[in-house]
N, C-alpha and C positions, 0 to 999 in steps of 0.2 A: 525364597530371596530376600535378603537380609540388608540393613543398612550399614553394615560393617561391608557387604560382599560389593555394594554401589560404592561405599568410599572409595576403592582399591579401584573400582575401573576407575572411576571420575579423575582420581591423582595419577593414573597410568596416562590416559586424555591431556590432562594439564602438563604434565612433564612433556611430551610429545610436541604438545603446540608451543609449549616454552624453548624449544632446543631447533625448530625450525630456522626461524630467523638467520642465529649465529653460523649453525653448518650450511644451511643453502647459501648465505652471503660467500661463506668462505669458498665453496664449491664453485659459486659464479666466478668468482676470482681465478680461481683453479682452470678453469676451462677460457676467460678470456687473457690466460699467459700473463696475470699482475703476480705482484710479490705480495706469498705471504709467510706467515711467520714459521712457516716451516722449510723454506727454501734455502734457508744458510745449508740447512743439512740435506733436502731431498734434490736441490736442483745439479748438484756434483752428478748424482748416482743419473737424474734423468738424462744431461748431457753425454754420460759413459753411455745410457743404452742406447742412445741414435748412434752416436761412433761405431761401438759395436756391433750394432746390426745395421748402420747403413743408411738410417732415414735420414731424410730430408725435411726438418719440420713446416720448413717452409712453402713444400710441395703440396699443390690444391688437388681435392679428388672431385669429381662428381659423381652424380649418385650410381652409377654403374659401377665406376672403380671403388667407390667406396663399398659396396654391394661384393666385389670380386674379393675385397681384401677381408671382410666379415668372413665369408664362405672359407676362402683359404686358410684362414687361422685356424676355423671351427673343425678343419678337413683334418689338420694334421694333429689337433690334440684329439679328435677323434681316433685319430689310428694310433697315438702313443700311447692313451690310455686301455686301447685294447689289446694292445700286443702287451702293456705292462700285465695286464691281467693273466695274459695267457700264459704267459714265461716267471710270474712272480716264487713259483715253487724253486727256481735255481737260485734267486734274486736272494741279495739280504737281507738284512732286519727283518727277520722272517720267524721269530721267535717259537712261533705254535706251530711252525712247520705249515703251514697253509699253501695246498698245492694248487695247479691252476683251475681257473674260474672255467664253465662250462662255454663251449661259444656262442650259443643264443644271450644267456645269462650275460657275457661279455659283453656282447653287441650292445644289449639293453644297457648294459650299466654305465657303458662308454658314450652312448647317446644321450641319457639322463644327466650328467655331469656338464657335458659341453653345453645341452640347449638350457642349463642354470635350472633344470627340472628336481635334479636329483632323487627322482623315484625309485626306489630299491628291494627289488624285488628277493635280497640276500638280508641276512643279517651280517653286520660289519666286523662284528669280532670274533663271527666264526667262520667268515670267506675271504677275508681280504687280510695282507700282512700288513706290516706297520708302511712298507714302502710304500705300496699301493695307496692305503691310506692317505700319505702324506703327499709323496710324488705324484701320484695320479687322481685323488679326488681332489686334496686340499688347493692343489695349484689350479686347478678349472674351478673351483669354487672363485677364486677370485678372478681368470681371467674370462668367463663366461657372462660376470655379474660386471665388470670391467666393459664389455664387449656391450653388454647391453646400456649403460650409463654412456657410451660412444653413439651408441644411433641415434641415442635420443637427443645429444647434441649436436648430430649433425642436422635431426629434423628441425629442433628449437634455430638453426642458421637458416634454414630456411624461410621463415616468418621473419628474421633478423637482416638476409642480405635481399639484395635487388639486380635484373639485371646481369646474372651469373649464375653459372654452373659448378661455381665453387662451394662443398660441401663443410670444407676444412680437410684433417688428414688422421684416416681412423687409427692408424699406431701412434699417433703423440697424441689422440684423444684418449687412447686405451692405456698407453705409458702414463699418462697423466692420471687419469681413475685409480689407479692401481698404485703409484708411488703416493700421490698427495691425499687420497681419500680410504681408501678399502687397506690400504695398509697400516698406519699411521693409528686408524681406529680400533682395527683388529689386534693389533697388540695391548693395546690398553684394556680392550676388553678381555682381552685372553687371559692377562695378569689380576685382571679380578676375577675371573671365574676361579683361576686357581688361587685365588684368598677365600673362595670359598668355599673349596674343596673336590672343583671338578679335576681327573688328573690329568695327567700331563707328565709319560716315562716311555722310556724303553724296554723297561724291564718284563718278563715274560708276565703270563698270568699270575695269581697267587694264590695257594691252597690256603683254604684255612680252618679250624676246624669248629665245628658247630657248636652253637652252647646248648643245645638238645640234641644231641645224636640218636639216630636208630637203628635197628639190629643189620640193617642193610646198607645204614649210610652214616659217615661220621665226619667226614669233610668236604668242604663245597669250592669249586672252581670260580674264581672271582675275576675277568676280563679286565683288562687295564690297556693302559698304550696312551699313546699323544690322542688324547680326544681334546683338549683345550683348545689347541690352537686352529682344532677341524670346527669345533664350536663356534667361536667367536667368525668367524669368515661364511660358515654355514647362516648365522644369524644374518649380521651385517649385510651380505650379498643375496638376501633371498635365495638362498638354496636350499637349505631345509633339512640336508641328507646327515642323518644321527650317524654319531661313529658306534654305537649300539645300538641294536637292534629296538631296542624300545625308545630310542632315540631321550629327549628332552622328560620321558617320566621317567627315564633310569635316573639313579641315588648318584652317577657320577658322573654323571652328563648334565646333572640340574639338581644338586644335593638342598639347597637351600631357598625360602625366598625372598631373598634378595636377589639369586641369580636367578630365579625365576623371571621376577620384574626385570633384572638385565637384559635375558635373553629376549624377552619379549616385547622389553624395547626397542632392543636393535634391531627387528623384524621389519617395522616400517620408520626406523629414525631417517634415514637415506631416502625412501620413496616419499617420505612427504616433506623433509626440505628440497630435496630438488621442484616440489613447486615453486617458491620462494626463490629457489636458483632460475627457474622460466621465468616465473616475474621481471627478474632481475636481469636477464640476457635480453629480454624484448624491449627493455626501457620501463617497463609499468611492473612495479608488484601486486597490484592491484587485480592483473590477471592471475598468478598467480594463487593471492589468496582465494579468489572464485573456485579455480579448482580444488585447492586444499576442501574449503567450507563444501561444494560437495560431494568429496570423499568422506570427510566427514560426519556428515548430517547419516548418507546410506552406511557408514559404519557402525556409529550409534545405536542405531535402529535396530540395526541386527546381530549388535551385542545385547542389547535387551531382551532381544525375540529367542536367541540362542540359551541367557540367563534365565526366563522362566520355561522356557520348553525343558531344561532341566530339573530346574528348580521344585518344579510342577509334582516331578519323581513319574511312576508307572500305576496307571489307573489299575490295572491289572492285581497289583499288591494292596491297592489301597482296598479294593473288594475284599480282601482276606482279611483285612485289618491289622495291614501291617505298618507303623507309623512312619510316615515319611517326612516329618514336619521338620522345621531346624531347629537345633535347642541348641544348649548347653555343654551336651552331651554328646551331640548327634552334628551331622554339616546337612542330614537332611535331603531329600530329593532323590534322582538319581545318580547315586554314584559308582554304577557298575564302570569299568571301566575308567574309573579315575583315582587321583592319587589323594589321600587323605589330606595330604599335609597341604596341598591347593584349594582343595574344597571346590565348589559349584562354581564361583565367579570368576576366579581366575584358570580353570578349564574352559567354562565358554568363552571368554576373554579371548583366550589362546587359542580357541577352534575357531572364532571369528575373523581375528588378526592372522592366524597363518591363513587362512583360504581368503581373505581378500587381499594381502601379497601374495606372491608366485613364490611363497616359503616353503609350505610345506609340514613344517615341523611338529613332532605334537607332546603334548604332556600331559595328552590324556587316549584313551582308544574312542577315535568318531565312531566305531562301530559300533559301540557300545551305548551312543549316544539315543535318546527316544526319538523319534521319527520326524519330529519337527526340529529338534535339536540337529539331527543330521540332515535337516533340508536345509538348513541353514548356512552351514557347511557346503553345499551343494550350491547352491543359491548364488551365492558369494565368488564362485570360481565361473559359475554361469554369466556373469556379468561381462565375462573378457578377461577377469583380471585387471581392473579397471582402478578397483577402489584400493588405492594406492598400487595395489600390483609389484612386480618383482622393478629392482631397480635399474629404472630407463624403460626398460619393456611397458609397464604400467602407467606410467605418465603419457608416455606416444600414444599409447591406445585409448586413453583419457582425450586428449585431443582431437582424436580422431572421431570420438563421442561430438564434441566442442566444433569442430566441422562441419558434423551432418547435422547439429541443432539449430548450429548459427543458417547453413544451409535451407533448412525448412523453416525455420523461423520468417527467414528474410522473404523465403518465398508468401505465408501466409499471408505477414502483411505489405507486400507489394515493393519491398526492398533489393537492391542489390545484395547478396550476398557475402559480403566480404567479413577478414580477421584479421586481427593487426595489421591491417594495412596490406591486404592480399585479397582479391577476387576468388571468391572460390567459383568456381566453371565445374565442365562436365568432367575434365581428366578427373580433376580432385576428387569426386563425386564417384568416380570408378572406381577410384586406391581406394576411400573411404568402403565403397562398399565391400570391395575383396577383401577386406581387412575385419571386417564387423562379422562376414557371412563364413568365410572360411573356417571358422572353428567350431562354429555349432554345425558343419556340414559333416567335420572330422568328427566329432565325437558323437553326433547320432549315426553315422553312417557308420562307424565301427560298431558301435552298441548294438545296432541292428543286426550288424553278423555273428560278431560274439552271441547272442541270444538266441543264432537261430541254426548254427549248429554244435556237433556235439562235443568240439572242441573247447569250444568257450563254454558250454554248459558243464561241462565235466568236473571243472575247478571250484564251482560253485557248493559252498557247502549250505547256504540256505535257501533252500528253490523255495518258490514266493515272490511277494511285491520286494524282500529284505535283498534276497538274489539278485533282482533286477535291480536294486539299489545301488549293490555292491559293483555290479560291469557297468552302470551308467557312470558312479563315483570312479571309477577307476581308469575309463578315456575322457572323463570330464576334466580326472587330475594330470592327466596325460598330455591332453591336449591343449589344454593351458598353464602348461608348464609350472605345474603345482607341484607333487609330489607327494604329499599326503593320500590315505586310504580307508576303504571299510576291508580289513584287516580279514573277514571272512571268505577274501577271494583268493584262490590261490594261483597269485598272478608266476610264478617261477614256473611256465610251462614254454615251449615253443611256441604257442600261438598269439597268447598275452605276451612274451617275451617280444615277439618282431611285431604284432600289431600294436603293442604302447611303442616299441619304438620308431614306427612311422608315425603315431599320433605325435610325438614330440619333434619330431623333425620339422611336420607341418607346423605346429604351433608357434615354434622360434621361427624357421627361416622363410615360410610361406609369408610369415608375416614382418619380420623385418624388411624384406626386397620389396614389397610394396611400400613401406612407409619410409624408406628412402627415395624410391620410385616418386612419391608424394613430395617429399623434402625437396627433390630436385626439381617439379615442376613449380615450387613455389619460390624457390629462389632464383628462377630467371624471369620471374615476372616483376614488372615494374612496381612504386610502392603507392598505394590510392592513398590522398590525406584523408582522414574522417572529415565527414562533414554532418548536417542536420539529421540526414538520413540513414547513420551509420547507426546501427542496431549494436546497444551496450550490452558487451559481455561482461562486465561486472557486478551488474547489480543484482539483488537479490529474485527479479523476478525470471532473472535469464539462468541462476541459480537454480530455478527449482525447475523453468523450463528442460536443462541438461540433467536433471536428475531422474525426470519423468522420459525422456527420451532414454537412457540409461536403463534403463526401469522396463519400461516399455520393450525395448530390443529385448533385455532378457524372456522378456513372458512369450512372446511372440514365438520365442527358438525354442523352448524349453518348459512351457507348462504342460502340455500334451506327456510328454516323458515324466515328467514330475507327480503327474497321477499316478501313472503306473507304478510307483516305486512309492517314497516317503509318504505321501498324501496318502494313498487305499492304505496305507500299511499303519497312518495313525487313524485311519477309520475305523480297521478293523480292532486296532488294540481299545478303544473306548468304544467301540460295540459288542466286547467283551466277545 
């Protein structure tokens, strides 16, 4: 580890925190229907959208109707994206002549982008046409992110409303999320990325003469395409799917240190700002800051752990006398799978940030990390993607942990469990328990199946503990709608395409519906005024308690599995 590396990490976190309040305040005004500085341009577009689609903005939905709207919208998106992949060979904007995507891969990809996972069992530049990338994937990047934000806003209304069944209107929340938040930010970021050299063109691939030709090869084909527009929303919407197979390690997707900083900042920008939005909407910004501080503490600890693990290098190489120290002529540490231009600090920072958020984009290859470095990426997802997490989904996941923490703390001290004026009772705890337990049951269950049958074992290129880690990582990533991978696993098989799709569907919708049911129950309750016995949920003690609950639940669920993978792999590495 170096001082310059830590300075880069500190600057990143400082800029992120500085942007939380202005963006969070803006989003609160958007969801409250207040006028913003973009209203003169966007409000007419919003009204036109409602007229064309027959939406009545004042119509309220209860949690069941809201859930049906979310599911119906997602089903339509899935069908459209699946069919688009299957017939892309007959459609325009296909200069490289890409054919139809195989049925199982098309299904996996459609589910992946509809669920905001962006798991990719394919290389974008060698599989999909420009039309599929733009009309299919980029559109889903917008709408899947907006759907998560809409569910969060409905969940927050469960706390702010009382004696009602109404949670708002999904179509209004979805439209406002896209028009007022995601689209403007994506335009700004897209232009900034183009200025740094990210490609944005409809031209076919370019053929270049090699500077050092060989007897068998004198030219190289360089894939290009409309990348910048997809990269912007893939970051802001915590989607993560790359235009190129190498994702943000590709020089045409992430060419400079500044583009690297912008893309990495964009991953956490909206999830962090939504914490302030939450506080503003419930009428107490301290509540939002408390949740944000808990997230930042966990994130910072694991950034340090990843940076330390990767900077320490490979002990097997140290025994051979290989110099792995950082100096003016080399970055030092474990540089396998990393870009020299980004170095240890930015690689470890990105790996931690992208798995803390359900983004999944990479600027280095996680499969090449040390066992402890890979462990950090796994653990960040195993917390349930609540340390920032996806736009919307991460915060409502963390708020479920807040409810559990309040309930347990209330029982221990003999106080009535209540949060933001709502009593936490049996039904709320049943829904919260479902939300916490569904993910680990899915991940561990599918991992057990994969390691037990030939169809799962046959795609593992690294038998032993690391092979187990690759399978565990795949289902952890998909079950948490993250999308990153340990690339040594051959994911493009019928078995992994179908089981992966199942994990992604469960991770998205089996959590979204109970979340809305929980919101509906809270909205129907009466408001209870805070009294002398009300537990403070903004104190340092409660923040520490919340962190403890998140870590404890994650540890109880996954430590045995981690012991079979990265932990034993680390022990074997240091044991020689």
